mmCIF file of the protein (N, C-alpha, C, O) and its ligand, coordinates in Angstrom:
data_MODEL
# 
_entry.id   MODEL 
# 
loop_
_entity.id 
_entity.type 
_entity.pdbx_number_of_molecules 
1 polymer     1 
2 non-polymer 1 
# 
_entity_poly.entity_id                      1 
_entity_poly.type                           'polypeptide(L)' 
_entity_poly.nstd_linkage                   no 
_entity_poly.nstd_monomer                   no 
_entity_poly.pdbx_seq_one_letter_code       MSKKVNLVCPGCKKIVEIDSKFKPFCSKGCKSIDFLRWANEEVAIETSEDDTQD 
_entity_poly.pdbx_seq_one_letter_code_can   MSKKVNLVCPGCKKIVEIDSKFKPFCSKGCKSIDFLRWANEEVAIETSEDDTQD 
_entity_poly.pdbx_strand_id                 A 
# 
loop_
_entity_poly_seq.entity_id 
_entity_poly_seq.num 
_entity_poly_seq.mon_id 
_entity_poly_seq.hetero 
1 1  MET n 
1 2  SER n 
1 3  LYS n 
1 4  LYS n 
1 5  VAL n 
1 6  ASN n 
1 7  LEU n 
1 8  VAL n 
1 9  CYS n 
1 10 PRO n 
1 11 GLY n 
1 12 CYS n 
1 13 LYS n 
1 14 LYS n 
1 15 ILE n 
1 16 VAL n 
1 17 GLU n 
1 18 ILE n 
1 19 ASP n 
1 20 SER n 
1 21 LYS n 
1 22 PHE n 
1 23 LYS n 
1 24 PRO n 
1 25 PHE n 
1 26 CYS n 
1 27 SER n 
1 28 LYS n 
1 29 GLY n 
1 30 CYS n 
1 31 LYS n 
1 32 SER n 
1 33 ILE n 
1 34 ASP n 
1 35 PHE n 
1 36 LEU n 
1 37 ARG n 
1 38 TRP n 
1 39 ALA n 
1 40 ASN n 
1 41 GLU n 
1 42 GLU n 
1 43 VAL n 
1 44 ALA n 
1 45 ILE n 
1 46 GLU n 
1 47 THR n 
1 48 SER n 
1 49 GLU n 
1 50 ASP n 
1 51 ASP n 
1 52 THR n 
1 53 GLN n 
1 54 ASP n 
# 
loop_
_struct_asym.id 
_struct_asym.entity_id 
A 1 
B 2 
# 
loop_
_chem_comp.id 
_chem_comp.type 
_chem_comp.mon_nstd_flag 
ALA 'L-peptide linking' y 
ARG 'L-peptide linking' y 
ASN 'L-peptide linking' y 
ASP 'L-peptide linking' y 
CYS 'L-peptide linking' y 
GLN 'L-peptide linking' y 
GLU 'L-peptide linking' y 
GLY 'peptide linking'   y 
ILE 'L-peptide linking' y 
LEU 'L-peptide linking' y 
LYS 'L-peptide linking' y 
MET 'L-peptide linking' y 
PHE 'L-peptide linking' y 
PRO 'L-peptide linking' y 
SER 'L-peptide linking' y 
THR 'L-peptide linking' y 
TRP 'L-peptide linking' y 
VAL 'L-peptide linking' y 
ZN  non-polymer         . 
# 
_pdbx_entity_nonpoly.entity_id   2 
_pdbx_entity_nonpoly.name        ? 
_pdbx_entity_nonpoly.comp_id     ZN 
# 
_pdbx_nonpoly_scheme.asym_id         B 
_pdbx_nonpoly_scheme.entity_id       2 
_pdbx_nonpoly_scheme.mon_id          ZN 
_pdbx_nonpoly_scheme.ndb_seq_num     1 
_pdbx_nonpoly_scheme.pdb_seq_num     101 
_pdbx_nonpoly_scheme.auth_seq_num    101 
_pdbx_nonpoly_scheme.pdb_mon_id      ZN 
_pdbx_nonpoly_scheme.auth_mon_id     ZN 
_pdbx_nonpoly_scheme.pdb_strand_id   A 
_pdbx_nonpoly_scheme.pdb_ins_code    . 
# 
loop_
_atom_site.group_PDB 
_atom_site.id 
_atom_site.type_symbol 
_atom_site.label_atom_id 
_atom_site.label_alt_id 
_atom_site.label_comp_id 
_atom_site.label_asym_id 
_atom_site.label_entity_id 
_atom_site.label_seq_id 
_atom_site.pdbx_PDB_ins_code 
_atom_site.Cartn_x 
_atom_site.Cartn_y 
_atom_site.Cartn_z 
_atom_site.occupancy 
_atom_site.B_iso_or_equiv 
_atom_site.pdbx_formal_charge 
_atom_site.auth_seq_id 
_atom_site.auth_comp_id 
_atom_site.auth_asym_id 
_atom_site.auth_atom_id 
_atom_site.pdbx_PDB_model_num 
ATOM   1   N  N  . MET A 1 1  ? -71.925 3.128  -19.789 1.00 0.00 ? 1   MET A N  1 
ATOM   2   C  CA . MET A 1 1  ? -71.210 3.176  -21.280 1.00 0.00 ? 1   MET A CA 1 
ATOM   3   C  C  . MET A 1 1  ? -69.676 3.115  -21.041 1.00 0.00 ? 1   MET A C  1 
ATOM   4   O  O  . MET A 1 1  ? -69.211 3.740  -20.088 1.00 0.00 ? 1   MET A O  1 
ATOM   5   N  N  . SER A 1 2  ? -69.095 2.595  -21.630 1.00 0.00 ? 2   SER A N  1 
ATOM   6   C  CA . SER A 1 2  ? -67.571 2.403  -21.603 1.00 0.00 ? 2   SER A CA 1 
ATOM   7   C  C  . SER A 1 2  ? -66.844 3.304  -22.348 1.00 0.00 ? 2   SER A C  1 
ATOM   8   O  O  . SER A 1 2  ? -67.453 3.702  -23.341 1.00 0.00 ? 2   SER A O  1 
ATOM   9   N  N  . LYS A 1 3  ? -65.751 3.750  -22.193 1.00 0.00 ? 3   LYS A N  1 
ATOM   10  C  CA . LYS A 1 3  ? -64.933 4.803  -22.763 1.00 0.00 ? 3   LYS A CA 1 
ATOM   11  C  C  . LYS A 1 3  ? -64.111 4.049  -23.656 1.00 0.00 ? 3   LYS A C  1 
ATOM   12  O  O  . LYS A 1 3  ? -62.900 4.032  -23.438 1.00 0.00 ? 3   LYS A O  1 
ATOM   13  N  N  . LYS A 1 4  ? -64.657 3.328  -24.776 1.00 0.00 ? 4   LYS A N  1 
ATOM   14  C  CA . LYS A 1 4  ? -64.113 2.655  -25.785 1.00 0.00 ? 4   LYS A CA 1 
ATOM   15  C  C  . LYS A 1 4  ? -63.937 3.590  -26.785 1.00 0.00 ? 4   LYS A C  1 
ATOM   16  O  O  . LYS A 1 4  ? -64.883 4.240  -27.229 1.00 0.00 ? 4   LYS A O  1 
ATOM   17  N  N  . VAL A 1 5  ? -62.630 3.729  -27.236 1.00 0.00 ? 5   VAL A N  1 
ATOM   18  C  CA . VAL A 1 5  ? -62.127 4.758  -28.555 1.00 0.00 ? 5   VAL A CA 1 
ATOM   19  C  C  . VAL A 1 5  ? -61.769 3.919  -29.523 1.00 0.00 ? 5   VAL A C  1 
ATOM   20  O  O  . VAL A 1 5  ? -60.847 3.153  -29.243 1.00 0.00 ? 5   VAL A O  1 
ATOM   21  N  N  . ASN A 1 6  ? -62.300 3.839  -30.719 1.00 0.00 ? 6   ASN A N  1 
ATOM   22  C  CA . ASN A 1 6  ? -61.611 3.213  -31.735 1.00 0.00 ? 6   ASN A CA 1 
ATOM   23  C  C  . ASN A 1 6  ? -60.357 4.020  -32.486 1.00 0.00 ? 6   ASN A C  1 
ATOM   24  O  O  . ASN A 1 6  ? -60.357 5.198  -32.845 1.00 0.00 ? 6   ASN A O  1 
ATOM   25  N  N  . LEU A 1 7  ? -59.477 3.210  -32.594 1.00 0.00 ? 7   LEU A N  1 
ATOM   26  C  CA . LEU A 1 7  ? -58.106 3.633  -33.183 1.00 0.00 ? 7   LEU A CA 1 
ATOM   27  C  C  . LEU A 1 7  ? -58.118 3.203  -34.419 1.00 0.00 ? 7   LEU A C  1 
ATOM   28  O  O  . LEU A 1 7  ? -58.624 2.136  -34.766 1.00 0.00 ? 7   LEU A O  1 
ATOM   29  N  N  . VAL A 1 8  ? -57.429 4.197  -35.335 1.00 0.00 ? 8   VAL A N  1 
ATOM   30  C  CA . VAL A 1 8  ? -57.132 3.704  -36.747 1.00 0.00 ? 8   VAL A CA 1 
ATOM   31  C  C  . VAL A 1 8  ? -55.725 3.452  -36.830 1.00 0.00 ? 8   VAL A C  1 
ATOM   32  O  O  . VAL A 1 8  ? -54.910 4.280  -36.424 1.00 0.00 ? 8   VAL A O  1 
ATOM   33  N  N  . CYS A 1 9  ? -55.391 2.350  -37.335 1.00 0.00 ? 9   CYS A N  1 
ATOM   34  C  CA . CYS A 1 9  ? -53.961 2.110  -37.568 1.00 0.00 ? 9   CYS A CA 1 
ATOM   35  C  C  . CYS A 1 9  ? -53.446 3.111  -38.587 1.00 0.00 ? 9   CYS A C  1 
ATOM   36  O  O  . CYS A 1 9  ? -53.960 3.426  -39.661 1.00 0.00 ? 9   CYS A O  1 
ATOM   37  N  N  . PRO A 1 10 ? -52.433 3.502  -38.082 1.00 0.00 ? 10  PRO A N  1 
ATOM   38  C  CA . PRO A 1 10 ? -51.707 4.380  -39.174 1.00 0.00 ? 10  PRO A CA 1 
ATOM   39  C  C  . PRO A 1 10 ? -51.037 3.732  -40.284 1.00 0.00 ? 10  PRO A C  1 
ATOM   40  O  O  . PRO A 1 10 ? -50.618 4.379  -41.244 1.00 0.00 ? 10  PRO A O  1 
ATOM   41  N  N  . GLY A 1 11 ? -50.913 2.374  -40.175 1.00 0.00 ? 11  GLY A N  1 
ATOM   42  C  CA . GLY A 1 11 ? -50.191 1.824  -41.322 1.00 0.00 ? 11  GLY A CA 1 
ATOM   43  C  C  . GLY A 1 11 ? -51.369 1.497  -42.351 1.00 0.00 ? 11  GLY A C  1 
ATOM   44  O  O  . GLY A 1 11 ? -51.251 1.978  -43.478 1.00 0.00 ? 11  GLY A O  1 
ATOM   45  N  N  . CYS A 1 12 ? -52.373 0.806  -42.096 1.00 0.00 ? 12  CYS A N  1 
ATOM   46  C  CA . CYS A 1 12 ? -53.411 0.256  -43.006 1.00 0.00 ? 12  CYS A CA 1 
ATOM   47  C  C  . CYS A 1 12 ? -54.828 0.921  -42.916 1.00 0.00 ? 12  CYS A C  1 
ATOM   48  O  O  . CYS A 1 12 ? -55.751 0.767  -43.717 1.00 0.00 ? 12  CYS A O  1 
ATOM   49  N  N  . LYS A 1 13 ? -54.818 1.634  -41.865 1.00 0.00 ? 13  LYS A N  1 
ATOM   50  C  CA . LYS A 1 13 ? -56.157 2.588  -41.578 1.00 0.00 ? 13  LYS A CA 1 
ATOM   51  C  C  . LYS A 1 13 ? -57.198 1.620  -41.214 1.00 0.00 ? 13  LYS A C  1 
ATOM   52  O  O  . LYS A 1 13 ? -58.369 1.998  -41.240 1.00 0.00 ? 13  LYS A O  1 
ATOM   53  N  N  . LYS A 1 14 ? -56.907 0.401  -40.873 1.00 0.00 ? 14  LYS A N  1 
ATOM   54  C  CA . LYS A 1 14 ? -57.931 -0.529 -40.256 1.00 0.00 ? 14  LYS A CA 1 
ATOM   55  C  C  . LYS A 1 14 ? -58.298 -0.053 -38.641 1.00 0.00 ? 14  LYS A C  1 
ATOM   56  O  O  . LYS A 1 14 ? -57.468 0.509  -37.927 1.00 0.00 ? 14  LYS A O  1 
ATOM   57  N  N  . ILE A 1 15 ? -59.628 -0.367 -38.224 1.00 0.00 ? 15  ILE A N  1 
ATOM   58  C  CA . ILE A 1 15 ? -59.704 -0.223 -36.778 1.00 0.00 ? 15  ILE A CA 1 
ATOM   59  C  C  . ILE A 1 15 ? -58.781 -1.120 -35.827 1.00 0.00 ? 15  ILE A C  1 
ATOM   60  O  O  . ILE A 1 15 ? -58.600 -2.336 -35.903 1.00 0.00 ? 15  ILE A O  1 
ATOM   61  N  N  . VAL A 1 16 ? -58.390 -0.459 -35.162 1.00 0.00 ? 16  VAL A N  1 
ATOM   62  C  CA . VAL A 1 16 ? -57.455 -1.379 -34.113 1.00 0.00 ? 16  VAL A CA 1 
ATOM   63  C  C  . VAL A 1 16 ? -58.251 -1.536 -32.809 1.00 0.00 ? 16  VAL A C  1 
ATOM   64  O  O  . VAL A 1 16 ? -58.971 -0.650 -32.348 1.00 0.00 ? 16  VAL A O  1 
ATOM   65  N  N  . GLU A 1 17 ? -58.052 -2.795 -32.233 1.00 0.00 ? 17  GLU A N  1 
ATOM   66  C  CA . GLU A 1 17 ? -58.756 -3.242 -31.149 1.00 0.00 ? 17  GLU A CA 1 
ATOM   67  C  C  . GLU A 1 17 ? -58.177 -2.296 -29.977 1.00 0.00 ? 17  GLU A C  1 
ATOM   68  O  O  . GLU A 1 17 ? -56.985 -2.005 -29.885 1.00 0.00 ? 17  GLU A O  1 
ATOM   69  N  N  . ILE A 1 18 ? -59.057 -1.912 -29.208 1.00 0.00 ? 18  ILE A N  1 
ATOM   70  C  CA . ILE A 1 18 ? -58.426 -0.908 -28.228 1.00 0.00 ? 18  ILE A CA 1 
ATOM   71  C  C  . ILE A 1 18 ? -57.495 -1.745 -26.945 1.00 0.00 ? 18  ILE A C  1 
ATOM   72  O  O  . ILE A 1 18 ? -56.874 -1.125 -26.082 1.00 0.00 ? 18  ILE A O  1 
ATOM   73  N  N  . ASP A 1 19 ? -57.536 -2.886 -27.011 1.00 0.00 ? 19  ASP A N  1 
ATOM   74  C  CA . ASP A 1 19 ? -56.502 -3.693 -26.156 1.00 0.00 ? 19  ASP A CA 1 
ATOM   75  C  C  . ASP A 1 19 ? -55.300 -4.267 -27.005 1.00 0.00 ? 19  ASP A C  1 
ATOM   76  O  O  . ASP A 1 19 ? -54.543 -5.162 -26.628 1.00 0.00 ? 19  ASP A O  1 
ATOM   77  N  N  . SER A 1 20 ? -55.255 -3.656 -28.120 1.00 0.00 ? 20  SER A N  1 
ATOM   78  C  CA . SER A 1 20 ? -54.232 -4.306 -29.140 1.00 0.00 ? 20  SER A CA 1 
ATOM   79  C  C  . SER A 1 20 ? -52.791 -4.106 -28.354 1.00 0.00 ? 20  SER A C  1 
ATOM   80  O  O  . SER A 1 20 ? -52.537 -3.157 -27.612 1.00 0.00 ? 20  SER A O  1 
ATOM   81  N  N  . LYS A 1 21 ? -52.012 -5.063 -28.632 1.00 0.00 ? 21  LYS A N  1 
ATOM   82  C  CA . LYS A 1 21 ? -50.500 -4.846 -27.861 1.00 0.00 ? 21  LYS A CA 1 
ATOM   83  C  C  . LYS A 1 21 ? -49.893 -3.945 -28.924 1.00 0.00 ? 21  LYS A C  1 
ATOM   84  O  O  . LYS A 1 21 ? -48.789 -3.465 -28.665 1.00 0.00 ? 21  LYS A O  1 
ATOM   85  N  N  . PHE A 1 22 ? -50.357 -3.707 -29.864 1.00 0.00 ? 22  PHE A N  1 
ATOM   86  C  CA . PHE A 1 22 ? -49.647 -2.975 -30.742 1.00 0.00 ? 22  PHE A CA 1 
ATOM   87  C  C  . PHE A 1 22 ? -49.898 -1.590 -30.930 1.00 0.00 ? 22  PHE A C  1 
ATOM   88  O  O  . PHE A 1 22 ? -49.295 -1.031 -31.846 1.00 0.00 ? 22  PHE A O  1 
ATOM   89  N  N  . LYS A 1 23 ? -50.672 -0.950 -30.232 1.00 0.00 ? 23  LYS A N  1 
ATOM   90  C  CA . LYS A 1 23 ? -51.258 0.228  -30.324 1.00 0.00 ? 23  LYS A CA 1 
ATOM   91  C  C  . LYS A 1 23 ? -50.253 1.160  -30.704 1.00 0.00 ? 23  LYS A C  1 
ATOM   92  O  O  . LYS A 1 23 ? -49.094 0.892  -30.388 1.00 0.00 ? 23  LYS A O  1 
ATOM   93  N  N  . PRO A 1 24 ? -50.508 2.259  -31.357 1.00 0.00 ? 24  PRO A N  1 
ATOM   94  C  CA . PRO A 1 24 ? -51.762 2.477  -32.285 1.00 0.00 ? 24  PRO A CA 1 
ATOM   95  C  C  . PRO A 1 24 ? -51.756 1.764  -33.558 1.00 0.00 ? 24  PRO A C  1 
ATOM   96  O  O  . PRO A 1 24 ? -52.384 2.301  -34.470 1.00 0.00 ? 24  PRO A O  1 
ATOM   97  N  N  . PHE A 1 25 ? -51.029 0.401  -33.851 1.00 0.00 ? 25  PHE A N  1 
ATOM   98  C  CA . PHE A 1 25 ? -51.046 0.129  -34.763 1.00 0.00 ? 25  PHE A CA 1 
ATOM   99  C  C  . PHE A 1 25 ? -52.033 -1.501 -34.654 1.00 0.00 ? 25  PHE A C  1 
ATOM   100 O  O  . PHE A 1 25 ? -52.251 -2.049 -33.574 1.00 0.00 ? 25  PHE A O  1 
ATOM   101 N  N  . CYS A 1 26 ? -52.424 -1.948 -35.746 1.00 0.00 ? 26  CYS A N  1 
ATOM   102 C  CA . CYS A 1 26 ? -53.321 -3.187 -35.810 1.00 0.00 ? 26  CYS A CA 1 
ATOM   103 C  C  . CYS A 1 26 ? -52.490 -4.537 -35.463 1.00 0.00 ? 26  CYS A C  1 
ATOM   104 O  O  . CYS A 1 26 ? -52.960 -5.516 -34.885 1.00 0.00 ? 26  CYS A O  1 
ATOM   105 N  N  . SER A 1 27 ? -51.437 -4.421 -35.835 1.00 0.00 ? 27  SER A N  1 
ATOM   106 C  CA . SER A 1 27 ? -50.486 -5.667 -35.626 1.00 0.00 ? 27  SER A CA 1 
ATOM   107 C  C  . SER A 1 27 ? -48.929 -5.190 -35.717 1.00 0.00 ? 27  SER A C  1 
ATOM   108 O  O  . SER A 1 27 ? -48.591 -4.083 -36.137 1.00 0.00 ? 27  SER A O  1 
ATOM   109 N  N  . LYS A 1 28 ? -48.176 -6.039 -35.330 1.00 0.00 ? 28  LYS A N  1 
ATOM   110 C  CA . LYS A 1 28 ? -46.962 -6.254 -35.033 1.00 0.00 ? 28  LYS A CA 1 
ATOM   111 C  C  . LYS A 1 28 ? -46.289 -5.761 -36.625 1.00 0.00 ? 28  LYS A C  1 
ATOM   112 O  O  . LYS A 1 28 ? -45.330 -4.999 -36.744 1.00 0.00 ? 28  LYS A O  1 
ATOM   113 N  N  . GLY A 1 29 ? -47.014 -6.367 -37.714 1.00 0.00 ? 29  GLY A N  1 
ATOM   114 C  CA . GLY A 1 29 ? -46.359 -6.153 -39.068 1.00 0.00 ? 29  GLY A CA 1 
ATOM   115 C  C  . GLY A 1 29 ? -46.564 -4.667 -39.479 1.00 0.00 ? 29  GLY A C  1 
ATOM   116 O  O  . GLY A 1 29 ? -45.730 -4.137 -40.212 1.00 0.00 ? 29  GLY A O  1 
ATOM   117 N  N  . CYS A 1 30 ? -47.676 -3.960 -39.019 1.00 0.00 ? 30  CYS A N  1 
ATOM   118 C  CA . CYS A 1 30 ? -47.827 -2.668 -39.565 1.00 0.00 ? 30  CYS A CA 1 
ATOM   119 C  C  . CYS A 1 30 ? -47.018 -1.754 -38.419 1.00 0.00 ? 30  CYS A C  1 
ATOM   120 O  O  . CYS A 1 30 ? -46.668 -0.621 -38.749 1.00 0.00 ? 30  CYS A O  1 
ATOM   121 N  N  . LYS A 1 31 ? -46.766 -2.168 -37.282 1.00 0.00 ? 31  LYS A N  1 
ATOM   122 C  CA . LYS A 1 31 ? -45.936 -1.363 -36.483 1.00 0.00 ? 31  LYS A CA 1 
ATOM   123 C  C  . LYS A 1 31 ? -44.259 -1.347 -37.212 1.00 0.00 ? 31  LYS A C  1 
ATOM   124 O  O  . LYS A 1 31 ? -43.638 -0.289 -37.316 1.00 0.00 ? 31  LYS A O  1 
ATOM   125 N  N  . SER A 1 32 ? -43.846 -2.316 -37.545 1.00 0.00 ? 32  SER A N  1 
ATOM   126 C  CA . SER A 1 32 ? -42.547 -2.341 -38.238 1.00 0.00 ? 32  SER A CA 1 
ATOM   127 C  C  . SER A 1 32 ? -42.670 -1.673 -39.613 1.00 0.00 ? 32  SER A C  1 
ATOM   128 O  O  . SER A 1 32 ? -41.792 -0.925 -40.043 1.00 0.00 ? 32  SER A O  1 
ATOM   129 N  N  . ILE A 1 33 ? -43.698 -1.943 -40.232 1.00 0.00 ? 33  ILE A N  1 
ATOM   130 C  CA . ILE A 1 33 ? -43.554 -1.260 -41.606 1.00 0.00 ? 33  ILE A CA 1 
ATOM   131 C  C  . ILE A 1 33 ? -43.660 0.211  -41.482 1.00 0.00 ? 33  ILE A C  1 
ATOM   132 O  O  . ILE A 1 33 ? -43.183 0.972  -42.323 1.00 0.00 ? 33  ILE A O  1 
ATOM   133 N  N  . ASP A 1 34 ? -44.368 0.647  -40.293 1.00 0.00 ? 34  ASP A N  1 
ATOM   134 C  CA . ASP A 1 34 ? -44.304 2.137  -40.143 1.00 0.00 ? 34  ASP A CA 1 
ATOM   135 C  C  . ASP A 1 34 ? -42.783 2.695  -39.730 1.00 0.00 ? 34  ASP A C  1 
ATOM   136 O  O  . ASP A 1 34 ? -42.291 3.779  -40.042 1.00 0.00 ? 34  ASP A O  1 
ATOM   137 N  N  . PHE A 1 35 ? -42.198 1.643  -38.950 1.00 0.00 ? 35  PHE A N  1 
ATOM   138 C  CA . PHE A 1 35 ? -40.899 2.021  -38.273 1.00 0.00 ? 35  PHE A CA 1 
ATOM   139 C  C  . PHE A 1 35 ? -40.027 2.091  -39.407 1.00 0.00 ? 35  PHE A C  1 
ATOM   140 O  O  . PHE A 1 35 ? -39.372 3.122  -39.559 1.00 0.00 ? 35  PHE A O  1 
ATOM   141 N  N  . LEU A 1 36 ? -39.906 1.020  -40.339 1.00 0.00 ? 36  LEU A N  1 
ATOM   142 C  CA . LEU A 1 36 ? -39.109 1.074  -41.478 1.00 0.00 ? 36  LEU A CA 1 
ATOM   143 C  C  . LEU A 1 36 ? -39.462 2.203  -42.529 1.00 0.00 ? 36  LEU A C  1 
ATOM   144 O  O  . LEU A 1 36 ? -38.533 2.646  -43.205 1.00 0.00 ? 36  LEU A O  1 
ATOM   145 N  N  . ARG A 1 37 ? -40.613 2.649  -42.695 1.00 0.00 ? 37  ARG A N  1 
ATOM   146 C  CA . ARG A 1 37 ? -40.846 3.718  -43.417 1.00 0.00 ? 37  ARG A CA 1 
ATOM   147 C  C  . ARG A 1 37 ? -40.166 4.868  -42.981 1.00 0.00 ? 37  ARG A C  1 
ATOM   148 O  O  . ARG A 1 37 ? -39.461 5.545  -43.731 1.00 0.00 ? 37  ARG A O  1 
ATOM   149 N  N  . TRP A 1 38 ? -40.406 5.174  -41.473 1.00 0.00 ? 38  TRP A N  1 
ATOM   150 C  CA . TRP A 1 38 ? -39.959 6.409  -40.829 1.00 0.00 ? 38  TRP A CA 1 
ATOM   151 C  C  . TRP A 1 38 ? -38.293 6.436  -40.967 1.00 0.00 ? 38  TRP A C  1 
ATOM   152 O  O  . TRP A 1 38 ? -37.631 7.399  -41.352 1.00 0.00 ? 38  TRP A O  1 
ATOM   153 N  N  . ALA A 1 39 ? -37.798 5.160  -40.563 1.00 0.00 ? 39  ALA A N  1 
ATOM   154 C  CA . ALA A 1 39 ? -36.463 4.986  -41.089 1.00 0.00 ? 39  ALA A CA 1 
ATOM   155 C  C  . ALA A 1 39 ? -35.908 5.270  -42.426 1.00 0.00 ? 39  ALA A C  1 
ATOM   156 O  O  . ALA A 1 39 ? -34.776 5.688  -42.672 1.00 0.00 ? 39  ALA A O  1 
ATOM   157 N  N  . ASN A 1 40 ? -36.718 5.028  -43.139 1.00 0.00 ? 40  ASN A N  1 
ATOM   158 C  CA . ASN A 1 40 ? -36.193 5.321  -44.600 1.00 0.00 ? 40  ASN A CA 1 
ATOM   159 C  C  . ASN A 1 40 ? -36.246 6.871  -45.050 1.00 0.00 ? 40  ASN A C  1 
ATOM   160 O  O  . ASN A 1 40 ? -35.449 7.424  -45.807 1.00 0.00 ? 40  ASN A O  1 
ATOM   161 N  N  . GLU A 1 41 ? -37.448 7.488  -44.367 1.00 0.00 ? 41  GLU A N  1 
ATOM   162 C  CA . GLU A 1 41 ? -37.575 9.081  -44.715 1.00 0.00 ? 41  GLU A CA 1 
ATOM   163 C  C  . GLU A 1 41 ? -36.330 9.473  -43.966 1.00 0.00 ? 41  GLU A C  1 
ATOM   164 O  O  . GLU A 1 41 ? -35.704 10.346 -44.566 1.00 0.00 ? 41  GLU A O  1 
ATOM   165 N  N  . GLU A 1 42 ? -35.759 9.069  -42.778 1.00 0.00 ? 42  GLU A N  1 
ATOM   166 C  CA . GLU A 1 42 ? -34.620 9.668  -42.186 1.00 0.00 ? 42  GLU A CA 1 
ATOM   167 C  C  . GLU A 1 42 ? -33.480 9.443  -43.321 1.00 0.00 ? 42  GLU A C  1 
ATOM   168 O  O  . GLU A 1 42 ? -32.766 10.415 -43.568 1.00 0.00 ? 42  GLU A O  1 
ATOM   169 N  N  . VAL A 1 43 ? -33.280 8.351  -43.959 1.00 0.00 ? 43  VAL A N  1 
ATOM   170 C  CA . VAL A 1 43 ? -32.309 8.105  -44.793 1.00 0.00 ? 43  VAL A CA 1 
ATOM   171 C  C  . VAL A 1 43 ? -32.211 9.034  -46.049 1.00 0.00 ? 43  VAL A C  1 
ATOM   172 O  O  . VAL A 1 43 ? -31.167 9.491  -46.514 1.00 0.00 ? 43  VAL A O  1 
ATOM   173 N  N  . ALA A 1 44 ? -33.708 9.266  -46.600 1.00 0.00 ? 44  ALA A N  1 
ATOM   174 C  CA . ALA A 1 44 ? -33.703 10.044 -47.534 1.00 0.00 ? 44  ALA A CA 1 
ATOM   175 C  C  . ALA A 1 44 ? -33.510 11.457 -47.110 1.00 0.00 ? 44  ALA A C  1 
ATOM   176 O  O  . ALA A 1 44 ? -33.207 12.164 -48.071 1.00 0.00 ? 44  ALA A O  1 
ATOM   177 N  N  . ILE A 1 45 ? -33.574 11.988 -46.166 1.00 0.00 ? 45  ILE A N  1 
ATOM   178 C  CA . ILE A 1 45 ? -33.235 13.207 -45.824 1.00 0.00 ? 45  ILE A CA 1 
ATOM   179 C  C  . ILE A 1 45 ? -31.659 13.417 -45.804 1.00 0.00 ? 45  ILE A C  1 
ATOM   180 O  O  . ILE A 1 45 ? -31.099 14.470 -46.110 1.00 0.00 ? 45  ILE A O  1 
ATOM   181 N  N  . GLU A 1 46 ? -31.119 12.406 -45.451 1.00 0.00 ? 46  GLU A N  1 
ATOM   182 C  CA . GLU A 1 46 ? -29.720 12.237 -45.371 1.00 0.00 ? 46  GLU A CA 1 
ATOM   183 C  C  . GLU A 1 46 ? -28.987 12.412 -46.959 1.00 0.00 ? 46  GLU A C  1 
ATOM   184 O  O  . GLU A 1 46 ? -27.924 12.991 -47.180 1.00 0.00 ? 46  GLU A O  1 
ATOM   185 N  N  . THR A 1 47 ? -29.753 11.833 -47.834 1.00 0.00 ? 47  THR A N  1 
ATOM   186 C  CA . THR A 1 47 ? -29.269 11.808 -49.176 1.00 0.00 ? 47  THR A CA 1 
ATOM   187 C  C  . THR A 1 47 ? -29.617 13.356 -49.584 1.00 0.00 ? 47  THR A C  1 
ATOM   188 O  O  . THR A 1 47 ? -29.037 13.738 -50.600 1.00 0.00 ? 47  THR A O  1 
ATOM   189 N  N  . SER A 1 48 ? -30.352 14.165 -49.036 1.00 0.00 ? 48  SER A N  1 
ATOM   190 C  CA . SER A 1 48 ? -30.571 15.636 -49.309 1.00 0.00 ? 48  SER A CA 1 
ATOM   191 C  C  . SER A 1 48 ? -31.218 15.733 -50.698 1.00 0.00 ? 48  SER A C  1 
ATOM   192 O  O  . SER A 1 48 ? -30.849 16.537 -51.555 1.00 0.00 ? 48  SER A O  1 
ATOM   193 N  N  . GLU A 1 49 ? -32.187 14.871 -50.846 1.00 0.00 ? 49  GLU A N  1 
ATOM   194 C  CA . GLU A 1 49 ? -33.094 14.737 -52.270 1.00 0.00 ? 49  GLU A CA 1 
ATOM   195 C  C  . GLU A 1 49 ? -33.927 15.857 -51.935 1.00 0.00 ? 49  GLU A C  1 
ATOM   196 O  O  . GLU A 1 49 ? -34.523 15.754 -50.862 1.00 0.00 ? 49  GLU A O  1 
ATOM   197 N  N  . ASP A 1 50 ? -34.123 17.005 -52.668 1.00 0.00 ? 50  ASP A N  1 
ATOM   198 C  CA . ASP A 1 50 ? -35.076 18.132 -52.189 1.00 0.00 ? 50  ASP A CA 1 
ATOM   199 C  C  . ASP A 1 50 ? -36.436 17.837 -52.822 1.00 0.00 ? 50  ASP A C  1 
ATOM   200 O  O  . ASP A 1 50 ? -36.861 18.176 -53.926 1.00 0.00 ? 50  ASP A O  1 
ATOM   201 N  N  . ASP A 1 51 ? -37.057 17.070 -51.777 1.00 0.00 ? 51  ASP A N  1 
ATOM   202 C  CA . ASP A 1 51 ? -38.210 16.223 -52.163 1.00 0.00 ? 51  ASP A CA 1 
ATOM   203 C  C  . ASP A 1 51 ? -39.012 16.822 -50.919 1.00 0.00 ? 51  ASP A C  1 
ATOM   204 O  O  . ASP A 1 51 ? -38.924 16.199 -49.861 1.00 0.00 ? 51  ASP A O  1 
ATOM   205 N  N  . THR A 1 52 ? -39.749 17.923 -50.959 1.00 0.00 ? 52  THR A N  1 
ATOM   206 C  CA . THR A 1 52 ? -40.460 18.588 -49.857 1.00 0.00 ? 52  THR A CA 1 
ATOM   207 C  C  . THR A 1 52 ? -41.892 18.316 -50.079 1.00 0.00 ? 52  THR A C  1 
ATOM   208 O  O  . THR A 1 52 ? -42.627 18.904 -50.872 1.00 0.00 ? 52  THR A O  1 
ATOM   209 N  N  . GLN A 1 53 ? -42.215 17.291 -49.227 1.00 0.00 ? 53  GLN A N  1 
ATOM   210 C  CA . GLN A 1 53 ? -43.582 16.746 -48.958 1.00 0.00 ? 53  GLN A CA 1 
ATOM   211 C  C  . GLN A 1 53 ? -43.703 16.684 -47.527 1.00 0.00 ? 53  GLN A C  1 
ATOM   212 O  O  . GLN A 1 53 ? -43.078 15.852 -46.870 1.00 0.00 ? 53  GLN A O  1 
ATOM   213 N  N  . ASP A 1 54 ? -44.488 17.538 -47.012 1.00 0.00 ? 54  ASP A N  1 
ATOM   214 C  CA . ASP A 1 54 ? -44.502 17.640 -45.606 1.00 0.00 ? 54  ASP A CA 1 
ATOM   215 C  C  . ASP A 1 54 ? -43.384 17.752 -44.762 1.00 0.00 ? 54  ASP A C  1 
ATOM   216 O  O  . ASP A 1 54 ? -43.536 17.834 -43.543 1.00 0.00 ? 54  ASP A O  1 
HETATM 217 ZN ZN . ZN  B 2 .  ? -52.448 -1.770 -39.674 1.00 0.00 2 101 ZN  A ZN 1 
# 
């Protein structure tokens, strides 16, 4: 039995291949989308919009 673990892409919730170059993302696209979203959240904090969601 091999120790393969199915990862789920944080971007699109698809199963990520264990040997994906973009782990934990399924693709380069999801990786950059997630990064952009994260960056945007940082910007949103800068604008001090009182939007407390996690
Ligand atoms: Zn994805």
